[in-house]
VEXDREN-2710 file (C-alpha; in Angstrom, 1 decimal):
% VEXDREN-2710
k/r/px/py/pz
1/MET/71.4/-3.4/72.8
2/TYR/68.7/-4.3/75.6
3/GLY/69.0/-8.0/75.2
4/LEU/72.7/-7.9/75.4
5/GLY/72.7/-5.7/78.4
6/LEU/70.4/-8.2/80.0
7/VAL/72.5/-11.2/79.1
8/LEU/75.6/-9.4/80.7
9/MET/73.8/-8.3/84.0
10/LEU/72.6/-12.1/84.5
11/VAL/76.0/-13.1/83.7
12/VAL/77.5/-10.8/86.6
13/LEU/74.7/-11.2/89.0
14/GLY/75.0/-15.3/88.4
15/GLY/78.9/-15.3/89.0
16/LEU/78.4/-12.8/92.2
17/ILE/75.6/-15.1/93.5
18/ALA/78.1/-18.2/92.8
19/PHE/81.1/-16.7/94.2
20/ILE/79.2/-15.7/97.4
21/GLY/77.7/-19.1/97.8
22/ASP/81.3/-20.5/97.1
23/ARG/82.7/-18.7/100.1
24/ILE/80.0/-20.0/102.2
25/GLY/80.3/-23.4/101.5
26/MET/84.2/-22.9/102.0
27/LYS/83.3/-21.5/105.5
28/ILE/80.9/-23.9/106.5
29/GLY/83.3/-26.6/105.5
30/LYS/86.0/-25.1/107.5
31/LYS/84.1/-24.5/110.2
32/ARG/82.6/-28.1/109.9
33/LEU/79.0/-26.6/110.4
34/SER/75.9/-28.7/110.0
35/ILE/72.7/-27.6/109.0
36/PHE/69.3/-29.5/109.9
37/GLY/71.5/-32.4/111.6
38/LEU/73.2/-33.2/108.3
39/ARG/77.1/-34.0/108.1
40/PRO/79.2/-31.1/107.1
41/LYS/79.5/-32.6/103.5
42/TYR/75.9/-32.9/103.0
43/THR/75.5/-29.4/104.4
44/SER/78.1/-28.2/101.9
45/ILE/76.1/-30.0/98.9
46/LEU/72.9/-28.5/100.4
47/ILE/74.4/-25.1/100.3
48/THR/75.8/-25.3/96.5
49/ILE/72.1/-26.6/95.5
50/ILE/70.6/-23.6/97.3
51/THR/73.2/-21.4/95.6
52/GLY/72.4/-22.8/92.4
53/ILE/68.7/-22.5/93.1
54/VAL/69.1/-18.6/94.4
55/VAL/71.5/-18.0/90.9
56/ALA/68.3/-19.3/88.9
57/GLY/65.7/-17.7/90.9
58/THR/67.4/-14.5/90.9
59/SER/68.0/-15.0/87.1
60/VAL/64.4/-15.5/86.5
61/LEU/63.1/-12.8/88.9
62/VAL/65.4/-10.2/87.6
63/MET/64.3/-11.1/84.1
64/SER/60.7/-11.1/85.1
65/ILE/61.1/-7.8/86.5
66/VAL/63.3/-6.1/83.6
67/SER/61.2/-7.7/80.7
68/GLN/57.9/-7.7/80.1
69/ASP/58.3/-10.6/77.1
70/VAL/60.0/-12.8/80.2
71/ARG/56.9/-12.6/82.3
72/THR/54.6/-13.2/79.4
73/ALA/56.8/-16.0/78.4
74/LEU/56.6/-17.6/81.9
75/PHE/53.1/-17.1/83.0
76/ARG/51.0/-16.8/79.7
77/MET/52.9/-19.6/77.6
78/HIS/49.9/-22.0/77.6
79/GLU/47.8/-18.8/76.6
80/ILE/50.2/-17.6/74.0
81/GLN/50.3/-21.2/72.4
82/ALA/46.8/-21.4/72.3
83/THR/46.2/-17.9/70.6
84/LEU/49.1/-19.0/68.4
85/ALA/47.4/-22.1/67.5
86/SER/43.9/-20.4/67.1
87/THR/46.2/-17.6/64.8
88/GLN/47.5/-20.6/63.0
89/GLU/44.1/-22.0/62.2
90/GLN/42.8/-18.4/61.2
91/LEU/46.0/-17.9/59.0
92/THR/45.2/-21.3/57.4
93/THR/41.5/-20.4/56.9
94/ALA/42.5/-16.9/55.7
95/PHE/45.0/-18.3/53.2
96/ALA/42.6/-20.8/51.9
97/GLU/40.0/-18.2/51.7
98/LEU/42.6/-16.1/50.0
99/THR/43.4/-18.8/47.6
100/ALA/39.9/-19.2/46.7
101/LYS/39.6/-15.5/46.5
102/GLU/42.4/-15.3/44.2
103/GLU/40.9/-18.1/42.0
104/GLU/37.5/-16.2/41.8
105/LEU/39.6/-12.7/41.0
106/ALA/41.3/-14.9/38.2
107/LYS/38.1/-16.1/37.1
108/GLY/36.5/-12.8/37.6
109/GLU/39.4/-11.2/35.4
110/VAL/38.8/-13.9/32.7
111/ARG/35.0/-12.8/33.0
112/VAL/35.8/-9.3/32.7
113/LYS/38.0/-9.6/29.9
114/GLU/35.2/-11.5/28.0
115/LEU/32.7/-9.0/29.4
116/GLN/35.0/-6.2/28.1
117/GLN/35.0/-8.1/24.5
118/GLU/31.3/-8.3/24.7
119/ILE/31.2/-4.6/25.9
120/ASP/33.6/-3.6/22.6
121/SER/31.4/-5.9/20.3
122/LEU/28.4/-4.2/21.7
123/THR/29.9/-0.8/21.2
124/GLU/30.8/-1.6/17.8
125/ARG/27.2/-2.8/17.2
126/ILE/25.6/0.2/18.7
127/ASP/27.8/2.5/16.6
128/GLY/26.5/0.3/13.4
129/LEU/22.9/0.5/14.9
130/THR/23.6/4.3/15.7
131/GLY/24.5/4.9/11.8
132/GLU/21.6/2.8/10.6
133/LEU/19.4/4.5/13.1
134/GLU/20.3/7.9/11.7
135/LYS/19.8/6.2/7.9
136/VAL/16.3/5.0/9.2
137/GLU/15.6/8.5/10.9
138/GLU/16.5/10.0/7.3
139/GLU/14.3/7.6/5.5
140/ARG/11.6/8.2/7.9
141/ALA/11.8/12.0/7.5
142/LYS/11.9/11.2/3.7
143/ALA/8.7/9.0/4.0
144/GLN/7.0/11.6/6.2
145/LYS/7.7/14.1/3.5
146/GLU/6.4/11.6/0.7
147/LYS/3.2/11.0/2.8
148/GLU/2.5/14.6/3.2
149/ALA/3.0/15.1/-0.6
150/LEU/0.7/12.0/-1.1
151/GLU/-1.7/13.4/1.1
152/GLU/-1.8/16.7/-0.6
153/GLU/-2.0/14.9/-4.1
154/SER/-4.6/12.7/-2.7
155/LYS/-6.8/15.6/-1.7
156/ALA/-5.9/16.8/-5.0
157/LEU/-6.9/13.5/-6.7
158/GLU/-10.3/13.3/-4.8
159/THR/-11.4/16.8/-5.7
160/LEU/-10.3/15.5/-9.3
161/ILE/-12.3/12.6/-8.6
162/VAL/-15.4/14.5/-7.4
163/SER/-15.1/16.8/-10.5
164/LEU/-14.5/13.8/-13.0
165/THR/-17.6/12.0/-11.0
166/GLU/-19.6/15.1/-11.8
167/GLU/-18.7/14.9/-15.5
168/ALA/-19.1/11.3/-15.7
169/ASN/-22.7/11.7/-14.4
170/GLU/-23.4/14.5/-17.2
171/LEU/-21.9/12.2/-19.8
172/TYR/-23.9/9.2/-18.5
173/GLU/-26.9/11.5/-18.9
174/PHE/-25.9/12.7/-22.4
175/ILE/-25.1/8.9/-23.3
176/GLY/-28.6/8.0/-21.9
177/LEU/-30.3/10.5/-24.3
178/MET/-28.2/9.4/-27.2
179/ARG/-28.9/6.1/-26.7
180/GLN/-32.9/6.9/-26.5
181/PHE/-31.9/8.8/-29.6
182/LEU/-30.3/6.0/-31.5
183/GLU/-32.9/3.6/-30.3
184/GLY/-35.4/5.7/-31.9
185/LEU/-33.5/5.3/-35.5
186/GLN/-34.5/2.6/-37.8
187/LEU/-32.0/1.0/-39.5
188/SER/-33.5/2.4/-42.7
189/ASP/-32.5/5.7/-41.2
190/ILE/-29.1/5.1/-42.1
191/THR/-27.8/6.7/-45.5
192/TYR/-23.9/5.6/-45.2
193/ARG/-22.6/3.1/-42.5
194/SER/-19.1/4.0/-41.4
195/GLU/-16.6/2.9/-43.8
196/GLU/-18.9/2.3/-46.6
197/ILE/-17.8/3.5/-49.8
198/ILE/-20.0/6.2/-51.4
199/LEU/-18.5/6.3/-54.8
200/ALA/-15.2/5.1/-56.5
201/THR/-13.9/5.6/-60.2
202/VAL/-10.9/5.2/-62.1
203/MET/-8.9/8.1/-63.6
204/ASP/-6.1/8.7/-66.0
205/GLY/-2.9/10.4/-64.3
206/LYS/-1.6/11.2/-67.9
207/GLY/-4.6/13.6/-68.9
208/GLU/-4.4/17.3/-69.0
209/PRO/-4.7/19.2/-65.6
210/ASP/-7.9/20.9/-66.6
211/VAL/-9.2/17.8/-67.6
212/ILE/-8.4/15.9/-64.3
213/ARG/-9.8/18.8/-62.2
214/GLU/-13.1/18.6/-64.3
215/GLU/-13.3/15.0/-63.7
216/ILE/-12.6/15.4/-59.8
217/SER/-15.6/18.0/-59.8
218/GLU/-18.1/15.9/-61.8
219/PHE/-16.8/13.0/-59.2
220/PHE/-17.6/14.8/-56.3
221/ARG/-21.0/16.2/-57.9
222/GLN/-22.1/12.5/-58.5
223/ALA/-21.0/11.6/-55.0
224/ASN/-23.1/14.3/-53.7
225/ARG/-26.2/13.2/-56.2
226/LEU/-26.0/9.9/-54.6
227/ALA/-26.0/11.0/-51.2
228/LEU/-29.0/13.4/-51.8
229/ALA/-30.6/10.2/-53.2
230/ARG/-30.2/8.6/-50.2
231/LYS/-31.9/11.5/-48.1
232/ALA/-28.8/12.9/-46.7
233/SER/-28.6/16.5/-46.4
234/ILE/-26.5/19.7/-45.2
235/GLU/-28.9/22.1/-43.0
236/GLY/-29.6/25.2/-45.0
237/SER/-28.5/23.7/-48.6
238/GLU/-30.7/21.8/-51.0
239/ASP/-27.9/20.7/-53.2
240/GLU/-24.9/19.5/-51.0
241/ALA/-25.0/16.6/-48.7
242/ILE/-21.5/15.5/-48.1
243/ILE/-19.0/17.3/-46.1
244/PHE/-15.2/16.3/-47.4
245/PHE/-12.2/15.7/-45.0
246/VAL/-9.9/16.4/-48.2
247/ASP/-7.5/18.8/-49.4
248/ASN/-8.4/21.5/-52.1
249/LEU/-9.2/20.6/-55.6
250/GLU/-5.8/21.7/-57.1
251/THR/-3.8/19.4/-54.5
252/ILE/-5.9/16.4/-55.6
253/ALA/-5.3/16.9/-59.2
254/GLN/-1.5/17.4/-58.7
255/ARG/-1.4/13.8/-56.7
256/ILE/-3.4/12.0/-59.2
257/ALA/-1.1/13.8/-62.2
258/GLU/2.0/12.6/-60.0
259/ALA/0.9/9.2/-60.2
260/GLU/1.5/9.4/-64.2
261/ASP/-0.7/6.3/-64.7
262/SER/-4.3/5.2/-63.8
263/VAL/-5.3/5.7/-60.3
264/VAL/-8.4/4.4/-58.2
265/ILE/-10.2/7.2/-56.3
266/ARG/-12.9/6.7/-53.9
267/LEU/-14.8/8.6/-51.4
268/VAL/-15.5/6.8/-48.1
269/SER/-18.3/7.6/-45.3
270/ALA/-16.2/8.5/-42.0
271/THR/-19.1/7.9/-39.7
272/ASN/-22.6/6.5/-39.6
273/ALA/-24.9/8.9/-41.4
274/PHE/-28.5/9.2/-40.7
275/VAL/-31.4/10.9/-43.1
276/GLY/-31.6/14.3/-43.1
277/GLN/-27.9/14.8/-41.8
278/PRO/-24.7/15.2/-43.7
279/VAL/-22.5/12.5/-44.7
280/TYR/-18.6/13.1/-43.5
281/ALA/-16.3/11.5/-46.1
282/TYR/-12.8/11.3/-46.8
283/LEU/-11.0/10.6/-49.8
284/GLN/-8.7/7.4/-50.8
285/ILE/-6.3/7.6/-53.8
286/PHE/-4.7/4.0/-55.1
287/GLU/-2.0/4.0/-58.0
288/ASN/-2.4/1.3/-60.5
289/LYS/-0.9/-2.3/-59.3
290/LEU/-1.4/-5.9/-60.0
291/LEU/-3.5/-7.1/-57.0
292/PHE/-3.7/-10.9/-57.6
293/GLU/-2.3/-13.1/-60.0
294/GLU/-4.2/-15.6/-61.9
295/GLY/-4.8/-18.9/-59.5
296/GLN/-3.8/-16.9/-56.2
297/VAL/-5.9/-17.3/-53.3
298/VAL/-7.9/-14.1/-52.3
299/ALA/-10.0/-15.7/-49.6
300/GLU/-10.8/-19.1/-48.0
301/ARG/-13.4/-21.0/-45.8
302/ILE/-14.2/-24.4/-44.4
303/ILE/-17.5/-25.2/-45.3
304/ASP/-19.4/-28.7/-44.3
305/GLY/-21.2/-30.2/-47.2
306/SER/-23.3/-32.3/-44.8
307/LEU/-25.2/-29.2/-43.5
308/GLY/-27.4/-29.4/-46.6
309/GLN/-27.6/-26.9/-49.5
310/SER/-29.0/-23.8/-48.1
311/VAL/-26.2/-23.6/-45.4
312/VAL/-23.5/-24.6/-48.0
313/GLN/-25.2/-21.8/-50.4
314/ASP/-24.9/-19.2/-47.6
315/GLU/-21.2/-20.3/-46.9
316/LEU/-20.2/-20.0/-50.5
317/MET/-21.9/-16.3/-50.2
318/ASN/-19.9/-15.4/-47.4
319/LEU/-16.7/-16.6/-49.0
320/LEU/-17.5/-14.3/-51.9
321/MET/-18.0/-11.5/-49.7
322/ALA/-14.6/-12.0/-47.7
323/ALA/-13.0/-11.9/-51.2
324/ASN/-14.7/-8.7/-52.0
325/ASP/-13.9/-7.2/-48.7
326/GLU/-10.0/-8.1/-49.4
327/ALA/-9.9/-6.7/-52.9
328/THR/-11.7/-3.5/-51.7
329/ARG/-9.2/-3.3/-48.9
330/LEU/-6.2/-3.4/-51.5
331/GLY/-7.7/-0.6/-53.5
332/MET/-9.7/-2.0/-56.2
333/VAL/-12.1/-0.1/-58.0
334/THR/-15.9/-0.7/-56.9
335/ASP/-19.2/-0.4/-58.8
336/ILE/-21.9/1.7/-57.5
337/GLU/-23.1/-0.9/-55.1
338/GLY/-19.8/-1.8/-53.9
339/ARG/-19.0/-4.9/-55.3
340/VAL/-15.6/-5.9/-57.1
341/GLY/-15.8/-9.6/-57.4
342/GLN/-17.9/-11.5/-60.0
343/VAL/-18.3/-15.4/-60.4
344/SER/-20.5/-17.3/-62.7
345/ALA/-23.5/-19.1/-62.3
346/SER/-22.2/-22.4/-63.4
347/GLU/-19.0/-21.8/-61.4
348/PHE/-21.0/-21.1/-58.1
349/ASN/-23.7/-23.9/-58.7
350/SER/-20.7/-26.5/-59.5
351/ALA/-18.9/-25.6/-56.5
352/LYS/-22.1/-26.1/-54.3
353/SER/-22.6/-29.5/-55.7
354/ALA/-19.2/-30.9/-55.0
355/ILE/-19.0/-29.5/-51.7
356/ILE/-22.5/-31.2/-50.9
357/GLU/-21.3/-34.3/-52.7
358/SER/-18.2/-34.4/-50.4
359/GLY/-20.7/-35.2/-47.6
360/GLY/-18.3/-33.4/-44.9
361/ARG/-16.0/-30.7/-44.2
362/VAL/-13.9/-29.3/-47.1
363/ARG/-11.5/-26.4/-47.8
364/VAL/-13.0/-23.8/-50.1
365/LEU/-10.6/-21.3/-51.9
366/ALA/-11.7/-18.3/-53.8
367/VAL/-8.8/-17.8/-56.3
368/ALA/-8.3/-15.2/-59.0
369/ALA/-9.5/-16.7/-62.4
370/GLN/-7.2/-14.1/-64.3
371/ASP/-4.6/-11.6/-63.4
372/THR/-6.1/-8.6/-61.7
373/TRP/-5.3/-5.0/-61.6
374/ASN/-7.0/-2.7/-59.1
375/THR/-8.0/-0.3/-62.1
376/ARG/-9.4/-3.1/-64.2
377/PRO/-12.6/-4.4/-62.7
378/PRO/-13.8/-6.8/-62.0
379/LEU/-12.2/-9.4/-59.7
380/ARG/-13.1/-12.6/-61.5
381/ILE/-13.4/-15.7/-59.1
382/SER/-13.1/-19.5/-59.4
383/PHE/-13.8/-21.9/-56.9
384/LYS/-10.9/-24.7/-55.7
385/ILE/-12.1/-27.4/-53.4
386/GLU/-9.6/-29.2/-51.1
387/GLN/-10.3/-32.3/-48.7
388/LEU/-9.2/-31.4/-45.0
389/GLU/-6.3/-33.7/-44.2
390/ASP/-7.9/-35.1/-41.0
391/GLU/-11.0/-35.7/-42.9
392/SER/-9.1/-37.8/-45.7
393/GLU/-7.5/-39.7/-43.3
END
């Protein structure tokens, strides 16, 4: 509304000034006046020009007085243009910076998203590690308890070790004393070796019970006499030398009667027994059975005939002892010297000669010369000589 009023005022003022100028020009024309010595025509034109100038100047003056914007446009236009240009440059720069900032912001948003994803991943990992940490803490607490328990056990074991060490030292002392004692004993001081047969015999399980009991009693008496003959004894007794690890007489008699056939009964030394000490013994009972069939191998040995007569003879004796041990192990009755095997002198010498004549290593078999039962001694042995495969090639 302010601009419209100003325009209307300028239009009215311009028309008024034009009207006044026109009236002055007409009067001057009618009176044919002259200004500055000009002709009336030119004077009229000059008046018109001056009127126009007054109209324009008045318009500008009024607008300048009335409007600050007009004054600014008239007198500060260059400054405003310069300021506008500077402002435009600043705006362009600011826009470029804004664009750069927007790009940086977009990159920042992308980076923020990436960081947020990393944060989420790290958060999940932290949650997992927290769970693991809790488990580790639980295991640590458990391990601590186990450690404390082990420390207590260790202390108890240390105490036990000290105690056992003391006991071990005492045992070492005792062993030393026993070693000295045993070293002082001569081989001749041993009455029976461990597992040595004291006495063996054959009893008939078909006999009357009273007869069986009497035979058992006589068996023990005979064994006791043999032990006394070897200078074994029980302290405080002059008639007994054997301590039996057996059941009572009635139980033994019942076992023999239940066999309903001949049995081998033998008394065996449980430990090494020395002169002047009791013999600790136990009883073995073997029912009648066929141990070896005729021709069955009882034992075998590799003998080198090139080593000479003396070595060959010793090796054959060792083979006979092996056969004797095998038959004894299976329950064959032995004589009073503990022997079960028997071989003729001619058989022995013939085998010895054959081995020596071979001039090398041969396999010598000790075979049963006939069917042999454990209750029917002796075990008759014959020799069989075989060439070794690698020796014959």
